[in-house]
Phi, psi and omega in degrees: 000137182234135179260139174269093187295328180291322177294320178297319177295321178295317179297317179296318181294317179294320179298316179296317180297316180293322178298313179297319180297317180294320179296318179295317180295320178296319178297322176294326175294319177295323176297320177297319176295323178295319178296323178296316179294319179296320179294323181290318182283321184277341180083355180245165178083182183245116178284338180292326179293316178296320179294320179293319178298314181297317181297316180295319180293316180292326176294321177295319177296318179295323179294320178295318179296316179297321178294321176297318177294321177300319181289329184278319187275118184288340180291342180276353182268000000 
């Protein structure tokens, strides 16, 4: 049995990169919710902008998770 170490390294690198990207996008979504709350409590700023940022970020995270499930489950292919 022979392992293709370069392919294994590529998979590990892509997995790490996607994981970091999803965590950053999720954190930006939480930041958007925080901005919405600050705008609501402080009376200034736009709460719609924070809500839109949070919605887009959480939607992007859900899309990445759905794509991962699509890749794992063979009945979806």
